[in-house]
N, C-alpha and C positions, 0 to 999 in steps of 0.2 A: 466442531469445537476441538483445537489444542492445549496442549498439556503446558504446564510453564516450563518441561523440560525444550518441549518442540518449538516453545519460544523463544526460547535462553538460543535455539540453534537457528533461527531466522532473522530474532537481534544480528547475532555474529555474521551471518550474512548480507545483510543488510548494508551492520556499519563500512565495510569497507566500497561500499556502492556510492554513484552521484545518481544526484534528483535525475528523474525522469522528466518529470513535470515540474512547473508553475503555476502556483493559480494567482493571479494578479486580483487588481481593483473589482472587475467584473462579478469575482467571486467563484462558486459552484453551477457552470452554467451546464446546459445539457450535452456541451458541445463536450468539454471537460472532459463530464462523465462519459460516456462515450470512447474515448480516448483512454482514457484508464481503463476501461473496461477493456479494450482490445489488448492494449501492453498488458495488463495481467494474464489474459488468457494465454499471451506468448513465450511468458517471460516467469509468470508464476509468483514474483515478488516484485515489486519497485517500492521508490524511495522518493514523496515528492514533496517540495520548497514549499513552504504559504511562502508570499511575495510583503512587506511590511507595509506596502498600500491595499493587500486584501482586506484588514482588519479584523480577520477570524481567526476565533482560536484552536489552536494545535488541534488538541485533544476531539474538541466538539467537530471540524471538520473531520476527524479522521474515522470517528464513531459515522459522522453521515456518509459519509461513503462509504463504510466498510457494510454499514446496514444496505443501501441500495444496492451494489453489486455484490453480495453474497459473499465477501469477502470475509478477514480475521485480520483485524488491527496488529501487530507486534509490536511497534515501538511511535510512540510522540516523542518529539525532545527540540526544545527552540521553538520554531519554525518550519520543519522538517519531521517526517512522520511516512510507516511504512506500511506496506502492504502485502500481504498472500491468501491466493486463493489457486487451490489445486487445479489444473488445466484439464480441460474438458477432453483436449485430445491428445490423445496419445502423442502426437510427434513434440510437443509442445514440452513434455514432462522433463523434468532435469533435477528436480529438487526429491530427494528421500528424506524424511520425515523420523528421527529417530523413533521408536516403539514409546507406544506408553509407559 
């Protein structure tokens, strides 16, 4: 669980990012979940876009993906959301969260 201060720090990082994935009309398929999982492992923080054709609620989708991948939902606005998960591989760890 991350604190409000840490979430604000992650929102700041996520603000300047471009979406890495787009969720389309097929919704949250296993393939999409696996791809997001791999990206989170290597990047730690990612932004995902939900296309209008997907007919999904951004907040619900963000929470569902976070739950399935044991990630932290950082922000969900409009058709985009940001997720964070500390990498289990030292080689990929880039983000140093502020102290609690």
